[in-house]
C-alpha positions as CSV (number, residue, x, y, z in Angstrom):
1,M,18.8,0.0,-21.6
2,V,18.2,-3.6,-22.8
3,Q,14.7,-4.2,-24.0
4,S,13.2,-7.7,-23.5
5,H,11.1,-9.3,-26.2
6,P,7.4,-8.8,-25.5
7,E,6.6,-12.5,-26.2
8,V,9.2,-13.5,-23.5
9,F,8.0,-10.9,-21.0
10,N,4.3,-11.9,-21.4
11,S,4.9,-15.6,-21.9
12,G,4.3,-16.5,-18.3
13,E,7.9,-17.6,-17.9
14,F,8.4,-14.9,-15.3
15,K,5.0,-15.2,-13.6
16,G,6.5,-15.3,-10.1
17,F,8.7,-12.3,-10.8
18,N,5.8,-10.3,-12.1
19,E,3.7,-11.2,-9.1
20,A,6.6,-10.3,-6.7
21,R,6.9,-7.0,-8.4
22,R,3.1,-6.3,-7.9
23,I,3.4,-7.3,-4.3
24,M,6.3,-5.0,-3.7
25,W,4.5,-2.1,-5.4
26,C,1.5,-2.6,-3.1
27,Y,3.7,-2.8,-0.1
28,E,5.6,0.4,-1.1
29,A,2.2,2.3,-1.5
30,R,1.1,1.2,2.0
31,A,4.5,2.1,3.6
32,R,4.4,5.5,1.8
33,V,0.9,6.3,3.1
34,C,2.0,5.4,6.6
35,E,5.2,7.4,6.4
36,R,3.5,10.5,4.9
37,F,0.7,10.5,7.4
38,E,3.2,10.4,10.2
39,E,4.2,13.9,9.0
40,T,0.7,15.2,9.9
41,S,-1.1,15.5,13.1
42,F,-4.0,13.4,11.9
43,I,-2.7,10.0,13.1
44,D,-2.6,11.2,16.8
45,D,-5.9,13.2,16.6
46,I,-8.7,10.9,17.8
47,N,-11.3,13.2,16.3
48,V,-10.1,12.4,12.8
49,A,-11.8,9.4,11.4
50,A,-11.1,9.9,7.7
51,V,-8.8,12.0,5.4
52,H,-9.6,12.9,1.9
53,V,-6.4,12.8,-0.2
54,D,-6.6,15.2,-3.2
55,N,-3.7,13.8,-5.3
56,T,-5.0,15.0,-8.6
57,T,-5.2,18.8,-8.4
58,R,-1.5,19.5,-8.3
59,A,1.5,17.4,-9.2
60,D,3.8,19.0,-6.6
61,R,1.6,18.6,-3.5
62,V,-1.2,16.6,-2.0
63,F,-4.1,18.3,-0.2
64,L,-5.4,16.6,2.8
65,V,-8.8,17.3,4.4
66,A,-9.6,15.6,7.7
67,F,-13.1,14.6,8.7
68,D,-14.7,13.3,11.9
69,E,-17.0,10.3,12.2
70,D,-20.0,12.5,11.3
71,G,-18.3,13.5,8.1
72,R,-17.6,17.1,9.3
73,Q,-14.4,18.8,8.3
74,V,-12.0,19.0,11.3
75,G,-8.6,19.9,9.7
76,V,-6.5,20.4,6.6
77,D,-2.9,19.9,5.7
78,T,-0.7,19.9,2.6
79,L,2.1,17.5,1.9
80,Y,4.7,18.6,-0.7
81,I,6.0,16.1,-3.2
82,D,9.7,16.5,-3.9
83,G,10.1,13.1,-5.7
84,P,7.9,10.3,-7.1
85,N,8.4,8.2,-4.0
86,Q,6.4,10.7,-2.0
87,H,3.2,10.6,-4.1
88,L,0.1,9.3,-2.2
89,D,-1.4,6.8,-4.7
90,I,-4.3,4.7,-3.5
91,A,-3.5,2.0,-1.1
92,S,-6.6,-0.1,-1.2
93,E,-5.9,-1.6,2.3
94,F,-6.6,1.9,3.7
95,D,-9.2,3.2,1.2
96,H,-12.7,3.8,2.7
97,D,-14.4,1.7,-0.1
98,F,-12.3,-1.4,0.5
99,T,-12.3,-1.1,4.3
100,G,-16.2,-0.8,4.4
101,M,-16.0,2.6,6.2
102,D,-19.4,4.2,6.9
103,V,-19.9,7.6,5.4
104,V,-22.7,9.8,6.5
105,P,-24.9,10.6,3.4
106,D,-24.8,14.3,2.3
107,S,-22.0,15.1,4.7
108,P,-19.1,17.2,3.7
109,L,-17.1,14.0,3.5
110,D,-19.7,12.4,1.2
111,Q,-19.5,15.5,-1.0
112,A,-15.7,15.3,-1.1
113,I,-15.9,11.7,-2.2
114,S,-18.5,12.5,-4.9
115,R,-16.0,15.0,-6.5
116,E,-13.8,12.1,-7.4
117,N,-10.6,14.1,-7.2
118,G,-8.7,11.7,-4.9
119,W,-9.4,9.0,-2.4
120,V,-10.3,8.7,1.3
121,V,-8.1,7.1,3.9
122,N,-9.8,5.2,6.8
123,L,-7.8,6.4,9.8
124,K,-9.0,3.6,12.0
125,V,-7.3,1.1,9.6
126,L,-4.2,3.2,9.1
127,R,-3.8,3.4,12.9
128,E,-4.0,-0.3,13.3
129,Y,-1.4,-0.9,10.5
130,E,1.8,-2.7,11.7
131,P,4.6,-1.8,9.3
132,L,7.0,-4.4,10.6
133,V,4.5,-7.2,10.3
134,D,3.6,-6.1,6.8
135,R,7.2,-5.8,5.7
136,R,7.9,-9.4,7.0
137,A,4.8,-10.8,5.3
138,T,5.7,-9.0,2.1
139,Q,9.3,-10.3,2.2
140,R,8.0,-13.9,2.6
141,A,5.5,-13.5,-0.3
142,V,8.1,-12.0,-2.6
143,F,10.5,-14.8,-1.8
144,L,7.9,-17.4,-2.5
145,M,7.0,-15.9,-5.8
146,H,10.6,-15.9,-6.9
147,L,11.1,-19.4,-5.6
148,Q,8.2,-20.5,-7.8
149,D,10.0,-19.3,-10.9
150,M,13.4,-20.8,-9.8
151,M,11.8,-24.2,-9.2
152,K,10.1,-24.1,-12.5
153,T,13.4,-23.4,-14.4
154,G,15.4,-25.9,-12.3
155,D,17.5,-23.3,-10.6
156,V,16.3,-24.7,-7.3
157,R,15.6,-28.3,-6.5
158,G,15.1,-28.2,-2.8
159,F,15.3,-25.9,0.2
160,L,15.1,-26.0,4.0
161,F,12.5,-24.5,6.2
162,G,13.7,-23.1,9.5
163,R,16.6,-21.0,10.7
164,G,19.3,-23.5,9.7
165,E,20.7,-23.7,13.2
166,S,18.9,-26.8,14.5
167,D,18.8,-30.4,13.3
168,E,15.0,-30.4,13.1
169,T,14.6,-28.4,9.9
170,D,12.4,-29.9,7.2
171,A,13.5,-30.3,3.6
172,A,11.2,-29.7,0.7
Protein backbone atom coordinates (compact mmCIF):
# COMPACT_ATOMS: atom_id res chain seq x y z
CA MET A 1 0.00 0.00 0.00
CA VAL A 2 1.30 3.46 -0.88
CA GLN A 3 1.54 5.79 2.11
CA SER A 4 0.95 9.48 1.55
CA HIS A 5 3.07 12.06 3.25
CA PRO A 6 1.32 13.43 6.37
CA GLU A 7 2.09 17.02 5.40
CA VAL A 8 0.35 16.49 2.03
CA PHE A 9 -2.62 14.70 3.56
CA ASN A 10 -3.15 17.33 6.25
CA SER A 11 -2.20 20.31 4.10
CA GLY A 12 -5.75 21.20 3.17
CA GLU A 13 -5.05 20.41 -0.46
CA PHE A 14 -7.66 17.64 -0.33
CA LYS A 15 -10.12 19.44 1.92
CA GLY A 16 -13.06 18.62 -0.35
CA PHE A 17 -12.05 14.97 -0.58
CA ASN A 18 -11.79 14.66 3.19
CA GLU A 19 -15.19 16.31 3.67
CA ALA A 20 -16.70 14.04 1.00
CA ARG A 21 -15.32 11.02 2.83
CA ARG A 22 -16.86 12.24 6.11
CA ILE A 23 -20.22 12.81 4.39
CA MET A 24 -20.14 9.28 2.97
CA TRP A 25 -19.28 7.72 6.33
CA CYS A 26 -22.24 9.50 7.92
CA TYR A 27 -24.54 8.39 5.09
CA GLU A 28 -23.34 4.80 5.40
CA ALA A 29 -24.02 4.83 9.16
CA ARG A 30 -27.59 6.11 8.58
CA ALA A 31 -28.22 3.57 5.82
CA ARG A 32 -26.83 0.75 7.97
CA VAL A 33 -29.09 1.66 10.90
CA CYS A 34 -32.10 1.73 8.61
CA GLU A 35 -31.21 -1.60 6.97
CA ARG A 36 -30.46 -3.38 10.24
CA PHE A 37 -33.65 -2.14 11.93
CA GLU A 38 -35.66 -3.48 9.00
CA GLU A 39 -34.48 -6.91 10.15
CA THR A 40 -36.41 -6.40 13.40
CA SER A 41 -40.11 -6.00 14.16
CA PHE A 42 -39.50 -2.69 15.94
CA ILE A 43 -40.05 -0.45 12.90
CA ASP A 44 -43.59 -1.74 12.36
CA ASP A 45 -44.53 -1.89 16.05
CA ILE A 46 -46.21 1.44 16.88
CA ASN A 47 -45.76 0.74 20.61
CA VAL A 48 -41.98 1.06 20.24
CA ALA A 49 -40.80 4.65 20.66
CA ALA A 50 -37.10 4.05 21.28
CA VAL A 51 -34.55 1.26 21.06
CA HIS A 52 -31.42 1.02 23.18
CA VAL A 53 -28.55 -0.32 21.06
CA ASP A 54 -25.94 -2.09 23.18
CA ASN A 55 -23.04 -2.15 20.74
CA THR A 56 -20.28 -2.39 23.33
CA THR A 57 -20.86 -5.61 25.27
CA ARG A 58 -20.04 -8.06 22.48
CA ALA A 59 -18.13 -7.64 19.23
CA ASP A 60 -20.15 -10.26 17.34
CA ARG A 61 -23.67 -9.02 18.13
CA VAL A 62 -25.76 -6.02 19.03
CA PHE A 63 -28.38 -6.27 21.76
CA LEU A 64 -31.52 -4.22 21.17
CA VAL A 65 -34.04 -3.34 23.88
CA ALA A 66 -37.25 -1.62 22.80
CA PHE A 67 -39.11 0.90 24.96
CA ASP A 68 -42.51 2.58 24.74
CA GLU A 69 -43.17 6.31 25.16
CA ASP A 70 -43.32 5.91 28.95
CA GLY A 71 -39.87 4.34 28.96
CA ARG A 72 -41.07 0.82 29.75
CA GLN A 73 -39.40 -2.15 28.09
CA VAL A 74 -41.61 -3.71 25.41
CA GLY A 75 -39.25 -6.02 23.53
CA VAL A 76 -35.76 -7.32 22.88
CA ASP A 77 -33.84 -8.53 19.86
CA THR A 78 -30.30 -9.45 18.87
CA LEU A 79 -28.62 -8.61 15.60
CA TYR A 80 -25.56 -10.64 14.74
CA ILE A 81 -22.53 -9.00 13.17
CA ASP A 82 -20.86 -11.09 10.50
CA GLY A 83 -18.82 -8.21 9.07
CA PRO A 84 -17.76 -4.64 9.88
CA ASN A 85 -20.45 -3.24 7.57
CA GLN A 86 -23.12 -4.58 9.95
CA HIS A 87 -22.02 -2.82 13.14
CA LEU A 88 -24.49 -0.26 14.50
CA ASP A 89 -22.37 2.76 15.27
CA ILE A 90 -24.06 5.96 16.35
CA ALA A 91 -25.93 7.83 13.64
CA SER A 92 -26.54 11.19 15.27
CA GLU A 93 -29.57 11.87 13.05
CA PHE A 94 -31.40 9.05 14.88
CA ASP A 95 -29.84 9.43 18.35
CA HIS A 96 -32.21 10.46 21.14
CA ASP A 97 -29.89 13.24 22.34
CA PHE A 98 -29.57 14.87 18.92
CA THR A 99 -33.26 14.52 18.03
CA GLY A 100 -34.48 15.98 21.33
CA MET A 101 -36.47 12.90 22.31
CA ASP A 102 -38.16 13.13 25.69
CA VAL A 103 -37.12 10.45 28.18
CA VAL A 104 -39.20 9.83 31.29
CA PRO A 105 -36.93 10.35 34.33
CA ASP A 106 -36.13 7.21 36.36
CA SER A 107 -37.80 4.97 33.75
CA PRO A 108 -36.15 1.76 32.56
CA LEU A 109 -35.14 3.65 29.39
CA ASP A 110 -33.52 6.40 31.47
CA GLN A 111 -31.65 3.73 33.44
CA ALA A 112 -30.45 2.07 30.23
CA ILE A 113 -29.16 5.42 28.99
CA SER A 114 -27.33 6.07 32.26
CA ARG A 115 -25.35 2.81 31.90
CA GLU A 116 -23.61 4.35 28.87
CA ASN A 117 -23.09 1.04 27.08
CA GLY A 118 -24.58 2.04 23.75
CA TRP A 119 -26.96 4.58 22.29
CA VAL A 120 -30.70 5.11 21.87
CA VAL A 121 -32.50 5.30 18.54
CA ASN A 122 -35.52 7.58 18.31
CA LEU A 123 -37.89 5.38 16.30
CA LYS A 124 -40.12 8.28 15.27
CA VAL A 125 -37.20 9.85 13.40
CA LEU A 126 -36.06 6.51 11.96
CA ARG A 127 -39.58 5.80 10.65
CA GLU A 128 -39.63 9.20 8.91
CA TYR A 129 -36.23 8.62 7.29
CA GLU A 130 -36.32 8.59 3.48
CA PRO A 131 -33.34 6.53 2.24
CA LEU A 132 -33.68 7.58 -1.41
CA VAL A 133 -33.88 11.29 -0.57
CA ASP A 134 -30.86 10.93 1.74
CA ARG A 135 -28.91 9.05 -0.93
CA ARG A 136 -29.53 11.75 -3.54
CA ALA A 137 -28.66 14.55 -1.11
CA THR A 138 -25.47 12.73 -0.12
CA GLN A 139 -24.52 12.12 -3.73
CA ARG A 140 -24.92 15.82 -4.50
CA ALA A 141 -22.94 16.89 -1.42
CA VAL A 142 -20.09 14.49 -2.22
CA PHE A 143 -19.98 15.72 -5.82
CA LEU A 144 -19.83 19.35 -4.69
CA MET A 145 -16.99 18.59 -2.27
CA HIS A 146 -14.96 16.89 -5.02
CA LEU A 147 -15.80 19.71 -7.42
CA GLN A 148 -14.37 22.19 -4.93
CA ASP A 149 -10.99 20.39 -4.99
CA MET A 150 -11.05 20.03 -8.76
CA MET A 151 -11.75 23.72 -9.32
CA LYS A 152 -8.98 24.69 -6.89
CA THR A 153 -6.42 22.59 -8.79
CA GLY A 154 -7.66 23.71 -12.21
CA ASP A 155 -8.89 20.26 -13.24
CA VAL A 156 -12.31 21.81 -13.82
CA ARG A 157 -12.87 25.29 -15.19
CA GLY A 158 -16.61 25.23 -15.75
CA PHE A 159 -19.60 22.98 -15.66
CA LEU A 160 -23.26 22.92 -16.67
CA PHE A 161 -26.27 22.74 -14.40
CA GLY A 162 -29.21 20.73 -15.62
CA ARG A 163 -29.73 17.43 -17.32
CA GLY A 164 -27.82 18.34 -20.48
CA GLU A 165 -30.79 17.71 -22.79
CA SER A 166 -32.25 21.19 -23.11
CA ASP A 167 -30.81 24.44 -24.45
CA GLU A 168 -31.69 26.25 -21.22
CA THR A 169 -28.87 24.95 -19.03
CA ASP A 170 -26.75 27.45 -17.14
CA ALA A 171 -22.97 27.45 -17.28
CA ALA A 172 -20.93 28.24 -14.21
